[in-house]
N, C-alpha and C positions, 0 to 999 in steps of 0.2 A: 502493501501499502503503500500510497504515497501524498507526502503532506501539501497541500502550495497555499503557504498565508501571499493574500494578496494574488486575485482568480482573476479582481475583473472589469478584461483591458486590455490589448489588442493584445495582449503577450500570451495573458492570460490563459485567453479562450482558446487561442489557440496551443495555447499547452493540455490542456483541457480535451478537444478534439485531439492532438499526434498520445494519448495517453489511453483514449476512449480504445483506439483506432491500433493499440497496441496489449487492448486489453489488462490493464491497470487502474486498481481497487484505488479511486481518489475517497478525499478530505479536501475539499478548499478551500479559503476562507475567506474572508470579504466585508469594507466595513460600509462608505459612500457606496459600494454599487449589490449592497447586499439584496439587495428588492427586484430590480433589475434580474439578476443572474436566479435568483428565488423565480421566477416568473417564466424564466427560461427553459425552452419544453425538450430541450437535450435532455438538460439537465436534470425534467421535474422524469423522464423515463429510462433512465439511466436510473444505477445504484450509488452514486455522488454524493457524497455528505456535506450539505452546505449547514459550513458555521460561524455566523457573523462577528469581527471580530477587529476591534479598533488597536492597535498594537503600541499605540500611545496610553493605552487602560494595560496595566501590567494585571490586572485580572481579570483581565479579558485572555493572551497568554499565557496564562498557567489555568483556564477550563482549557484551551484545548487540550493542550498538556496529561491530565487529569482528566476529559473526556476519553484521551488513547488509554491512558493507564486504566481508566474500570471498565470498559468493555472490553476491554487484554485485544487493543486492536494491534498488528505488527506493519512498526512502518521502521522502510526498505531507505525510506528517501524522503526528503527536506527541500522547501522548490523557495525563498526566499529572493518573491514578485513586488513587495509593495514600494510604492515611490510619491515623492510631492515635488513638487516644482513649481514653478511658474511662470513669466515669462514677462522678464527684463527689458526690454526693447520697447513694449507695452506703457506695463510705467511702474518708474524707474523706483525703487525702495529703501529703505535702508538696512541694516539689520536689529536694529531695533524695533518696529513691526514682524504681531505674527503673522503671516505670509514667510517671509524673512525666520522665525526663531521653530516655523512645521516645517522647511526643511532639515532643517537638522534633525530636528526628534523626531519623525516620522526613516527618513532615510538615513540614520544614528542611532538612535536612539531607542527607535522602536525592534535598529538588528538585535541590540545588546541587549534586549529585552531579553528574545530567542533566546538568544544563548543564555546568557544566564539564567532562565529554564534549562534551558533543558540538558547543559553541563548539573544544574543541581539534581537531578534527580538519575540516580543509579538505575534507573530501569531501561530507560533509552541513551546510556550510555555502554548499559551490561553486552550490548549486539552491533555488530555495524553498522554504523548507517552514511549514509553520503547524502552532503548538503551540498545546496548551490546556490551565490551566491549573487540576483541581477545589478548589476555600478551599470556602467556609461567604460564605454572607446572617449569620453571628454577627458577623461584620465590624465591624457596622454593629449591630444587634441588640444581640448582647454576649451571646443564648441561646443557648448549647449545653452540654455536656456536662462542663466546667467551666473556668476561662481561663486554664489553661496550651493549652491546644485552639488555644481562641483566639488569640491570640497567635499563635502558630504559626504562624497563616492566615495573621495580617494580613503578620509575616517574612516571611509565601510568595511573600505579594501585591508587600510592595516590594519582591523579590528580580523576579522578573519586570517586574517595569518595568524594575527597572533593568540583567535585560538586550535588553527590546523599542524600550529613546531606543538601547542601547549596537549592537548589534547590528537597528537593524529592517531594511538597505536587505539581509539575506537571509531574515531568519525575523519570518514574522507571528505574535504572543504576543500574547495573549489569556488573558482568567481568565471563567470563568466560575463565578458564587457560586449555590450552592442552597440554599433553607428546607431547613426542618425532609421528610427523606424516611424510611422506614421500611423499618428493614435490621439486622441483625445488630449495627452500632454504637449504633441508637439504642431494637430494641427494647424495654426495661427502661421509658424514657419514654415510650414516642411516647405509650403511650393518654390519657396525664391531658395530657400539654406540648399534642399538636395542639389540644385542646380551648381552652386558651387562646391556643392563637399563628389557627388561624383564624378565631375570635371578633377580631382584631388586623389578615385579613387582608382588603383590600378587594374581592377578586375573594371571599372567603366561602370559600375549600379551598385547601386544601394542593397545587405544583406537584407534576405525576406523574412516576415518574419516565417513565414515555415523554419527553412533554411534552421532561427536559433532557436526556437522552442524544438526543434528535434540535437539544434546541440545540448541544451539543455537539462532534454529528460535523458539523455546519455551519461553524462555526468552526474547526475541523480540517480540514475538505474544501473548502470554495464560499466562505468570508465575502473579502470583501474584501481586499485587501493595505494598501487607506487606514485601517482599522479598527488599530488596533495601542496597543497596552499599558493594556488595558480592561478590568474589570471588569466583568461583567454579573451582574444579577440578575433571578432569576427566583426571583419564589418570590410571585408575584401579591400583589404591591406589599404583601408584610410591614415593607420599606422605603422607603416614602414619608416 
């Protein structure tokens, strides 16, 4: 069974589709998009377990792991796919504003809460788990909606490397860093930015959401255990 934190987005929905194609059992979480997922015909017809979770609430994260423990579920992989950003070019914001604070709160402290709960429970660390964290290739290109988002993803990468080094005897932890994908988070800037990015990409196109989802699921299910603490860039060579 695979646990996906943050399933209501372009990549999240593609992950669900790909996982169902591979006959994988799923627990998925969502916060703001919970109702939308709950009414999705595909999810309604499947055995997917959908749980509302705000990663900023430690109690919500604790409830996810409690649900798994109480129901004696066997989790083999965890995908951390939640994120928050804003478009600085539309509305420049100071570091004191709530939107800016939420970038760091969700992207870094939310991830920290998941790891802290995970490693504090021996039931989850006694068996090998593969964990994948979705970052962004902007940690290299420095090209994203705002600099706070980039900084939060850099911090998240450092956090995951710490846990990979500390817990590699039980956890296989890696990161995936996609390039630009069309989504609700990027739709306002996608048309303009995609042209410039494609021009700077050796492959001559953006990595598709399907390709990103396929690699993410591979890291969460089949990746060799010796791949540990790495960040894999899937962006058509944009970061070369």
